[in-house]
C-alpha positions as CSV (number, residue, x, y, z in Angstrom):
1,M,38.0,-3.8,-64.9
2,I,36.5,-0.3,-65.1
3,A,39.3,2.2,-65.8
4,D,39.3,5.9,-66.7
5,R,41.5,5.1,-69.7
6,P,43.2,2.0,-71.4
7,M,46.7,1.1,-70.3
8,N,49.3,3.0,-72.3
9,E,52.1,1.2,-74.0
10,Y,54.4,1.3,-71.0
11,E,51.8,0.2,-68.5
12,S,50.7,-2.6,-70.8
13,A,54.3,-3.9,-71.3
14,L,55.0,-3.8,-67.5
15,Y,51.7,-5.7,-66.8
16,E,52.5,-8.3,-69.4
17,A,56.0,-8.8,-68.0
18,V,54.6,-9.2,-64.4
19,R,52.0,-11.7,-65.8
20,V,54.7,-13.8,-67.5
21,L,56.9,-13.8,-64.5
22,G,53.9,-14.7,-62.2
23,L,53.0,-17.6,-64.5
24,A,56.6,-18.8,-64.4
25,V,56.6,-18.7,-60.6
26,I,53.4,-20.7,-60.5
27,E,54.7,-23.2,-63.1
28,K,57.8,-23.8,-60.9
29,G,55.6,-24.6,-57.9
30,G,54.9,-21.3,-56.4
31,N,52.1,-21.3,-53.8
32,R,49.0,-20.3,-55.7
33,N,47.1,-19.5,-52.5
34,A,49.8,-17.2,-51.2
35,I,50.0,-15.3,-54.5
36,Q,46.3,-14.9,-54.7
37,A,46.1,-13.7,-51.0
38,G,48.9,-11.3,-51.6
39,L,47.4,-9.8,-54.7
40,E,43.9,-9.6,-53.1
41,E,45.3,-7.9,-50.0
42,M,47.2,-5.3,-52.1
43,A,44.0,-4.7,-54.1
44,D,41.9,-4.3,-51.0
45,E,44.5,-1.7,-49.6
46,M,44.5,0.2,-52.9
47,E,40.8,0.3,-53.0
48,A,40.7,1.5,-49.4
49,D,43.1,4.4,-50.4
50,G,40.8,5.4,-53.3
51,R,43.1,3.9,-55.9
52,Q,40.3,2.1,-57.9
53,N,42.2,1.5,-61.1
54,G,45.2,0.1,-59.3
55,A,43.0,-2.3,-57.4
56,A,41.2,-3.3,-60.5
57,T,44.6,-3.9,-62.2
58,L,45.7,-6.2,-59.4
59,R,42.5,-8.1,-59.5
60,L,42.9,-8.5,-63.2
61,L,46.4,-9.8,-62.7
62,C,45.2,-12.2,-60.0
63,R,42.6,-13.7,-62.4
64,A,45.1,-13.8,-65.3
65,L,47.6,-15.8,-63.2
66,L,45.1,-18.2,-61.6
67,N,43.0,-18.6,-64.7
68,P,45.5,-18.2,-67.5
69,D,42.8,-18.8,-70.2
70,I,41.5,-15.3,-69.2
71,A,44.0,-12.6,-69.7
72,Y,44.2,-8.9,-70.6
73,V,45.0,-8.4,-74.2
74,P,46.1,-4.8,-74.8
75,G,44.4,-3.0,-77.6
76,K,46.0,-0.2,-79.7
77,S,46.8,2.8,-77.6
78,N,45.2,6.2,-78.4
């Protein structure tokens, strides 16, 4: 992900909460293909609107949910 700045404390907390909820949905039998398609569609729409950081965050979330060994680990905020 290429971003103009790291996630702040609040963005990072929200990202992690969504990631945990997404993993729980998948663990309970959620449709992985539908989750992936939805996140990719949202990312494509954001990218088309010029919101590159939002699109990159959604793609990062998609990878974190579908490949849980690869996840964003927030660093210390500035």
